[in-house]
N, CA, C and O of each residue as an XYZ file, in Angstrom:
452
protein
N      65.349     26.967    -29.227
C      64.267     26.104    -28.805
C      64.870     24.808    -28.269
O      65.761     24.224    -28.886
N      64.383     24.377    -27.136
C      64.837     23.140    -26.505
C      63.779     22.062    -26.715
O      62.736     22.295    -27.325
N      64.076     20.885    -26.195
C      63.096     19.812    -26.216
C      62.965     19.264    -24.800
O      63.961     19.065    -24.105
N      61.745     19.026    -24.390
C      61.486     18.452    -23.074
C      60.952     17.040    -23.242
O      60.166     16.754    -24.145
N      61.390     16.177    -22.362
C      60.948     14.788    -22.340
C      60.187     14.598    -21.037
O      60.758     14.688    -19.950
N      58.888     14.334    -21.161
C      58.031     14.201    -19.993
C      57.792     12.722    -19.696
O      57.499     11.930    -20.591
N      57.922     12.376    -18.430
C      57.577     11.035    -17.959
C      56.483     11.227    -16.918
O      56.706     11.804    -15.853
N      55.297     10.731    -17.251
C      54.114     10.915    -16.396
C      53.792      9.605    -15.695
O      53.670      8.555    -16.326
N      53.657      9.689    -14.385
C      53.277      8.545    -13.565
C      51.847      8.762    -13.079
O      51.602      9.512    -12.134
N      50.918      8.096    -13.739
C      49.528      8.083    -13.291
C      49.389      6.818    -12.464
O      49.107      5.741    -12.989
N      49.590      6.964    -11.179
C      49.759      5.788    -10.349
C      48.826      5.781     -9.153
O      48.392      6.818     -8.653
N      48.546      4.597     -8.732
C      47.833      4.377     -7.488
C      48.783      3.671     -6.530
O      48.459      2.618     -5.979
N      49.947      4.257     -6.341
C      50.926      3.683     -5.427
C      50.308      3.562     -4.046
O      49.538      4.422     -3.618
N      50.653      2.483     -3.352
C      50.100      2.304     -2.017
C      50.570      3.421     -1.091
O      49.863      3.792     -0.154
N      51.751      3.952     -1.350
C      52.275      5.076     -0.574
C      52.886      6.071     -1.561
O      54.079      6.010     -1.862
N      52.060      6.981     -2.057
C      52.492      7.936     -3.078
C      53.668      8.766     -2.582
O      54.609      9.017     -3.335
N      53.626      9.194     -1.330
C      54.721     10.008     -0.789
C      56.042      9.251     -0.828
O      57.077      9.826     -1.166
N      56.014      7.978     -0.489
C      57.239      7.156     -0.530
C      57.732      7.026     -1.968
O      58.933      7.107     -2.225
N      56.814      6.828     -2.893
C      57.168      6.719     -4.300
C      57.843      7.996     -4.790
O      58.909      7.943     -5.403
N      57.222      9.146     -4.518
C      57.769     10.432     -4.964
C      59.102     10.703     -4.282
O      60.028     11.196     -4.926
N      59.219     10.398     -3.016
C      60.470     10.630     -2.284
C      61.606      9.775     -2.855
O      62.726     10.261     -3.009
N      61.326      8.502     -3.169
C      62.359      7.658     -3.782
C      62.792      8.259     -5.117
O      63.984      8.359     -5.406
N      61.829      8.651     -5.914
C      62.144      9.224     -7.222
C      63.040     10.447     -7.055
O      64.065     10.576     -7.724
N      62.641     11.344     -6.151
C      63.352     12.608     -5.942
C      64.758     12.384     -5.388
O      65.705     13.029     -5.839
N      64.906     11.493     -4.433
C      66.190     11.330     -3.739
C      67.124     10.318     -4.401
O      68.343     10.441     -4.277
N      66.581      9.328     -5.096
C      67.416      8.256     -5.646
C      67.409      8.202     -7.173
O      68.467      8.209     -7.803
N      66.218      8.148     -7.762
C      66.139      7.939     -9.212
C      66.731      9.111     -9.981
O      67.295      8.927    -11.060
N      66.607     10.301     -9.436
C      67.146     11.471    -10.130
C      68.667     11.427    -10.257
O      69.235     12.107    -11.112
N      69.321     10.645     -9.428
C      70.781     10.482     -9.539
C      71.135      9.836    -10.879
O      72.158     10.167    -11.478
N      70.302      8.928    -11.343
C      70.518      8.301    -12.656
C      70.221      9.295    -13.774
O      70.969      9.387    -14.747
N      69.127     10.037    -13.629
C      68.731     10.988    -14.667
C      69.773     12.095    -14.837
O      70.005     12.568    -15.950
N      70.390     12.497    -13.749
C      71.388     13.569    -13.789
C      72.596     13.202    -14.646
O      73.330     14.078    -15.102
N      72.794     11.918    -14.858
C      73.946     11.440    -15.636
C      73.637     11.284    -17.126
O      74.525     10.934    -17.902
N      72.395     11.539    -17.535
C      72.065     11.430    -18.956
C      72.944     12.395    -19.743
O      73.054     13.566    -19.380
N      73.567     11.920    -20.811
C      74.384     12.832    -21.611
C      73.528     13.940    -22.217
O      72.460     13.679    -22.772
N      74.002     15.167    -22.107
C      73.334     16.305    -22.720
C      72.185     16.901    -21.932
O      71.631     17.919    -22.349
N      71.804     16.309    -20.811
C      70.660     16.841    -20.067
C      70.996     18.239    -19.542
O      72.085     18.482    -19.022
N      70.041     19.140    -19.691
C      70.240     20.510    -19.224
C      69.490     20.798    -17.933
O      69.873     21.687    -17.172
N      68.435     20.057    -17.689
C      67.665     20.319    -16.487
C      66.635     19.247    -16.220
O      66.269     18.473    -17.104
N      66.179     19.219    -14.990
C      65.157     18.264    -14.567
C      64.224     18.993    -13.616
O      64.662     19.593    -12.635
N      62.949     18.934    -13.914
C      61.931     19.478    -13.025
C      60.978     18.360    -12.665
O      60.582     17.570    -13.522
N      60.611     18.293    -11.396
C      59.617     17.334    -10.939
C      58.359     18.088    -10.550
O      58.400     19.037     -9.767
N      57.255     17.653    -11.103
C      55.955     18.249    -10.814
C      55.150     17.224    -10.020
O      54.992     16.082    -10.451
N      54.643     17.637     -8.858
C      53.822     16.756     -8.024
C      52.496     17.442     -7.745
O      52.344     18.646     -7.952
N      51.542     16.657     -7.273
C      50.206     17.190     -7.024
C      50.244     18.267     -5.949
O      50.902     18.118     -4.920
N      49.538     19.333     -6.205
C      49.345     20.387     -5.211
C      48.001     20.158     -4.537
O      47.077     19.619     -5.146
N      47.899     20.563     -3.298
C      46.587     20.418     -2.650
C      45.557     21.318     -3.327
O      45.910     22.328     -3.935
N      44.310     20.954     -3.222
C      43.244     21.783     -3.787
C      43.275     23.146     -3.116
O      43.632     23.262     -1.943
N      42.903     24.167     -3.858
C      42.880     25.509     -3.301
C      41.671     26.248     -3.841
O      41.129     25.886     -4.886
N      41.252     27.273     -3.138
C      40.020     27.976     -3.470
C      40.254     29.191     -4.356
O      39.283     29.840     -4.744
N      41.480     29.525     -4.690
C      41.766     30.745     -5.418
C      41.494     30.696     -6.905
O      41.622     31.719     -7.578
N      41.124     29.544     -7.444
C      40.888     29.394     -8.880
C      39.386     29.461     -9.145
O      38.607     28.793     -8.465
N      38.975     30.264    -10.130
C      37.549     30.372    -10.436
C      37.021     29.119    -11.123
O      35.810     28.904    -11.161
N      37.912     28.286    -11.667
C      37.512     27.027    -12.299
C      37.628     25.908    -11.255
O      38.440     25.991    -10.334
N      36.827     24.886    -11.406
C      36.919     23.746    -10.519
C      38.246     23.044    -10.764
O      38.582     22.723    -11.904
N      38.997     22.806     -9.701
C      40.281     22.133     -9.822
C      40.051     20.636     -9.918
O      39.384     20.047     -9.068
N      40.607     20.018    -10.962
C      40.535     18.574    -11.145
C      41.891     18.005    -10.763
O      42.866     18.186    -11.492
N      41.964     17.326     -9.637
C      43.235     16.813     -9.145
C      43.838     15.826    -10.126
O      45.056     15.826    -10.308
N      43.044     14.993    -10.759
C      43.559     14.027    -11.721
C      44.278     12.876    -11.049
O      44.246     12.732     -9.827
N      44.927     12.058    -11.865
C      45.562     10.850    -11.345
C      47.084     10.880    -11.464
O      47.740      9.883    -11.162
N      47.655     11.995    -11.896
C      49.105     12.071    -12.034
C      49.730     12.319    -10.668
O      49.469     13.338    -10.029
N      50.555     11.377    -10.227
C      51.264     11.531     -8.965
C      52.566     12.284     -9.153
O      53.007     13.018     -8.269
N      53.179     12.094    -10.315
C      54.480     12.695    -10.576
C      54.633     12.909    -12.076
O      54.286     12.045    -12.881
N      55.152     14.066    -12.432
C      55.465     14.378    -13.821
C      56.906     14.878    -13.836
O      57.209     15.934    -13.282
N      57.780     14.123    -14.466
C      59.189     14.507    -14.575
C      59.410     15.156    -15.933
O      58.971     14.632    -16.957
N      60.088     16.289    -15.940
C      60.395     17.019    -17.167
C      61.912     17.115    -17.298
O      62.573     17.826    -16.541
N      62.446     16.387    -18.267
C      63.877     16.416    -18.555
C      64.082     17.304    -19.773
O      63.400     17.128    -20.782
N      65.003     18.246    -19.699
C      65.189     19.198    -20.783
C      66.539     18.990    -21.454
O      67.563     18.808    -20.796
N      66.510     19.024    -22.790
C      67.697     18.826    -23.625
C      67.781     19.956    -24.649
O      66.760     20.561    -24.977
N      68.972     20.249    -25.158
C      69.109     21.347    -26.107
C      68.580     21.038    -27.503
O      68.288     21.957    -28.268
N      68.452     19.748    -27.849
C      68.028     19.391    -29.205
C      67.451     17.981    -29.225
O      67.628     17.201    -28.289
N      66.763     17.681    -30.309
C      66.233     16.327    -30.487
C      67.376     15.319    -30.553
O      67.263     14.217    -30.017
N      68.461     15.685    -31.200
C      69.612     14.779    -31.303
C      70.167     14.452    -29.925
O      70.496     13.299    -29.646
N      70.274     15.459    -29.061
C      70.799     15.183    -27.715
C      69.828     14.314    -26.919
O      70.268     13.474    -26.134
N      68.527     14.494    -27.098
C      67.550     13.624    -26.444
C      67.696     12.193    -26.950
O      67.724     11.255    -26.153
N      67.789     12.018    -28.261
C      67.946     10.675    -28.821
C      69.207     10.003    -28.289
O      69.197      8.806    -28.002
N      70.281     10.756    -28.158
C      71.533     10.208    -27.608
C      71.317      9.744    -26.173
O      71.752      8.658    -25.790
N      70.645     10.570    -25.386
C      70.386     10.217    -23.989
C      69.508      8.965    -23.885
O      69.747      8.104    -23.039
N      68.497      8.870    -24.745
C      67.577      7.731    -24.678
C      68.226      6.420    -25.114
O      67.728      5.342    -24.791
N      69.320      6.508    -25.838
C      70.042      5.305    -26.269
C      71.268      5.021    -25.403
O      72.039      4.108    -25.701
N      71.450      5.785    -24.347
C      72.668      5.697    -23.541
C      72.611      4.586    -22.489
O      71.542      4.089    -22.135
N      73.776      4.224    -22.013
C      73.891      3.278    -20.916
C      73.266      3.861    -19.644
O      72.720      3.123    -18.824
N      73.346      5.177    -19.484
C      72.751      5.824    -18.314
C      71.236      5.629    -18.291
O      70.646      5.452    -17.225
N      70.615      5.662    -19.454
C      69.171      5.411    -19.485
C      68.875      3.959    -19.149
O      67.920      3.672    -18.426
N      69.686      3.036    -19.667
C      69.478      1.621    -19.328
C      69.567      1.431    -17.811
O      68.795      0.670    -17.228
N      70.504      2.119    -17.185
C      70.647      2.013    -15.732
C      69.429      2.609    -15.016
O      68.990      2.074    -13.998
N      68.889      3.698    -15.534
C      67.695      4.304    -14.942
C      66.496      3.366    -15.069
O      65.691      3.258    -14.144
N      66.378      2.694    -16.199
C      65.266      1.759    -16.389
C      65.412      0.549    -15.467
O      64.416      0.034    -14.959
N      66.642      0.095    -15.249
C      66.870     -0.997    -14.294
C      66.472     -0.567    -12.891
O      65.868     -1.339    -12.146
N      66.811      0.664    -12.533
C      66.421      1.179    -11.220
C      64.906      1.166    -11.088
O      64.369      0.780    -10.050
N      64.223      1.587    -12.140
C      62.761      1.610    -12.112
C      62.194      0.207    -11.903
O      61.294      0.014    -11.085
N      62.714     -0.761    -12.633
C      62.147     -2.111    -12.550
C      62.559     -2.853    -11.279
O      61.837     -3.737    -10.818
N      63.703     -2.506    -10.716
C      64.214     -3.267     -9.574
C      64.032     -2.585     -8.220
O      63.924     -3.270     -7.204
N      63.995     -1.252     -8.182
C      64.074     -0.571     -6.894
C      62.915      0.359     -6.556
O      62.773      0.765     -5.402
N      62.087      0.704     -7.534
C      60.989      1.627     -7.237
C      60.052      1.018     -6.208
O      59.826     -0.192     -6.216
N      59.505      1.839     -5.323
C      58.440      1.333     -4.454
C      57.274      0.840     -5.317
O      57.059      1.360     -6.412
N      56.530     -0.141     -4.845
C      55.452     -0.718     -5.654
C      54.409      0.337     -6.062
O      54.026      1.203     -5.275
N      53.972      0.229     -7.311
C      52.897      1.090     -7.783
C      52.186      0.406     -8.933
O      52.768     -0.399     -9.660
N      50.918      0.745     -9.081
C      50.113      0.311    -10.215
C      49.736      1.561    -10.974
O      49.556      2.630    -10.390
N      49.620      1.421    -12.259
C      49.186      2.569    -13.029
C      49.902      2.660    -14.350
O      50.608      1.742    -14.766
N      49.708      3.777    -14.994
C      50.225      4.015    -16.326
C      51.431      4.941    -16.258
O      51.420      5.940    -15.538
N      52.462      4.603    -17.007
C      53.632      5.467    -17.149
C      53.742      5.807    -18.631
O      53.832      4.913    -19.472
N      53.734      7.094    -18.948
C      53.846      7.511    -20.338
C      55.079      8.383    -20.522
O      55.516      9.073    -19.601
N      55.629      8.340    -21.721
C      56.805      9.129    -22.097
C      56.443      9.936    -23.338
O      55.891      9.400    -24.299
N      56.759     11.225    -23.308
C      56.422     12.073    -24.451
C      57.452     13.183    -24.588
O      57.787     13.862    -23.617
N      57.948     13.358    -25.805
C      58.854     14.469    -26.119
C      58.049     15.616    -26.688
O      57.169     15.419    -27.526
N      58.360     16.827    -26.223
C      57.654     18.024    -26.706
C      58.654     19.149    -26.875
O      59.561     19.325    -26.062
N      58.475     19.906    -27.947
C      59.320     21.090    -28.156
C      58.979     22.111    -27.082
O      57.811     22.300    -26.740
N      60.002     22.766    -26.554
C      59.822     23.737    -25.491
C      60.151     25.124    -25.989
O      61.266     25.386    -26.442
N      59.181     26.008    -25.905
C      59.371     27.416    -26.262
C      59.106     28.245    -25.030
O      57.988     28.247    -24.513
N      60.102     28.943    -24.556
C      59.901     29.809    -23.406
C      59.341     31.136    -23.899
O      59.966     31.819    -24.711
N      58.175     31.494    -23.412
C      57.517     32.731    -23.807
C      57.920     33.858    -22.860
O      58.231     34.964    -23.300
N      57.914     33.579    -21.582
C      58.428     34.539    -20.598
C      58.827     33.823    -19.351
O      59.286     34.452    -18.397
C-alpha cells in the first residue's frame, strides 16, 4: 500500500491555462526532486461530455496534483525536505496570479485493478 499526497487548486485564476501550463512545465521540476517520490499525476478539468447518465458537475478544481510515496515515513521526509521548501518558494514567488483555495491531503492508496 502506498500513500498519495493530493494538492487541490480550487482557483479562479485569470488565465487557468497559463496557471496549469506553468505548474506542468516548471513547478513539477521541484516536485520531481522530492526524496522518495515514486510518481506524480496531474488531473485537470475535462470538457463536459454527454456520455455520462449523471449530470456532470464541473466544479471549481482547476488542478489536482497527486504525488505518490511508498510510505507515510517517506512522505513525512519529503514534506520536511529542502526540496519542498524550494517548491513552496516557487509557488509564492513565481506562480501566475490566482485566487482561490489550495488544500493538501494525504490518503492511503490501494490499487484495486
